[in-house]
N, C-alpha and C positions, 0 to 999 in steps of 0.2 A: 432457512427454507420456509416460504410460506406454505399454507395449507393448499392453495391452488397448484402450486408446482408439485408438491407431493402427490396430490390427487392425480395430475396429468402423468407423472411418471409411474404411478401405480396402474393407471389405465393402459399406458404403452406396454408395461411389463405383462399385464394380463393378456393383451392382444397377442403378444409374442408367444406366451406359454400356450394359448389356444391355437394359434397357428401351427405351432409345432406338434401339438397333440393331434390336431385334425390331419396333419400330414402323415403322421405315424399311424393313425387309424386307417387312412386310405390305403397306405401300402400293405397294412395287414390283410385287408380285404380284396387284394388282387391276386390272381393266379398268374404269376409271371412266367412267360416262356422266353428264356434266353435261347440264343441259337443252338447251344449245346443241348438243351432240353428238347428242342424241335428236332434236331437231327437224330438224337436217340429215340424219340418217339416215332420217327419215320422208319428207323431200322426196326424197331418193335412192330409197326404196322406191316412192313414187308415180311417179317418172320410169321406173323399171324396168317397172312394171306397165303404164304407158301405152304405153311402147315396144313391149312385148310384144302390144299390142292386146287385153289381157284386161279385159273390163268386166263385173264381177260384179253379180248381182242382189241378193246378200246377202253381208255380211261376218260370218263366224263367228268368235267369239274366246272367250277365257277370263277369268274374274274376275282383277282385279289388273292387272298390267303389260300383258297382252294387250289389255284393254279400253282402257286409256289410248292405246296404239300405234294401235289401231283408230280411236278417236275423233279422234286428231291426224291420221291419214291421210285420213279422210272430210273433215275441215275443210279440209285442203290440197288435196283432190281437187275441191272445188267440185261435188260430185254429191250427189244425195239417196239415197245407198245406206243401206239399213237395217243396223244392227248387231245381232246377236243373240250374247248372252253364254251360253255353254254351261257349266253347272256340272259340275265333275269332283270326284271323291272318291277319294283314294288309299287303298288298303286293302292290307294285308298278308296275303297268302294263301300258305301253305305255304312261307314264306321268300322269295317273290318279290313284286315290287310289281305290282299290277294297277290299272287305272284303270277306274272305273265312271262312265259318262256318264249325266247326266239331260237328255235332249233331247226330252221329252215334247211340247213345243210344236211341235217340227219334223216330227213323225210324221204330219202331216196330208196329205203328199203334195203340198203346195204347192210344193215345191222341184224337183219332176220337171221335167226339161228346162231347168233354170236353171243359171247359173254361180255358184259359191261360192268366196270367197276366205277361207281360214283364216288368221287373223293372231295372232301372239303376239310378245312382247317378245324372248325368249331361247330358242332351241332347245337343249336339253340332250341328252337321249337320243333324242328323236323318238318315244317311246312313246305319249304322250297325243295328239299330232297324228295318228299313224298309226291309232290307235284311232278318233279322230273321223272320218277319212276313211273307215274301214270302216263307221262308223255311217252316214254320209251316203250311201254307196253302197247298203248293205243295207236300212236302215230308211227312208230318205228318198227313195230313188229317183234320186239324183243320179248321172249317169255319171262315172266316174273322170276322163275327159278333161275335165270341166268344173269340176274342183277344183284350185285352186292354193294354194300355201302362201307366205306372206310373214312373215319375221321380221327384227328388227333385227340380231340376232347369231346365228351359228351356229357350231358347233364346227369346229375345224380338222381334227380326225380324223373318220373316217367314222362315221355313226350309222345307225340304222334307217331313217331318212328323210332325203332331201335336199330342202331347200326350193327352190321355184322362184324365189323372190326374197329375197335377204339382202344386207345392207350390210356388216356387220362380221363378221370371222372371229376366233374366240377359241381359244386353246390352253388348255383347262380344267386340263391337268395343271400349268400354272404360273400361271394367272390365274383369279381369281374375279370375275365381273362385279358391279359395284355400280351400281345404277340409282337415280335420284333418288327413286323411290317405294319403295325398300326393297332390302335385299340378297337376292340370289337364291342359295339354297344349291345347290351343285353335288352331283349324286348320286354 
């Protein structure tokens, strides 16, 4: 074998070793939610909410993972609690992220004096849920004391919002949550 062939084979071997190493490192830095973990987490959320004695008249959630968690929660709760999915639109405004809510169906005043549970799969910054709570209070007439937040996973570090109910705690600086319904990008 000449030196060029040896160098080529060494280069290929190094590339393969690096690819395997990076794949292994990437797996180590993911918080993987298999369906078993999700279902177990939903049961724990249900138990936390029951233990707190909170009985919502409505569950408010977001399209995607939040809707899945809310649906699983209602199924395991054995209650006829309606679920409303609130559409959100992320906008880039002046270099900062803003969340625009479309809750035209909720502005009827029918929530006044009712308890609302806001549900999502993963709390990242808390900005969307904080804005949702503001919307419920200012536009829908819900008292702040009648709103609770439930998420499967919350960040280990402090955020804008602290959920009332959470099962898992994730360090987003070293872990990226991976859920069965898709990967959640971290801001």
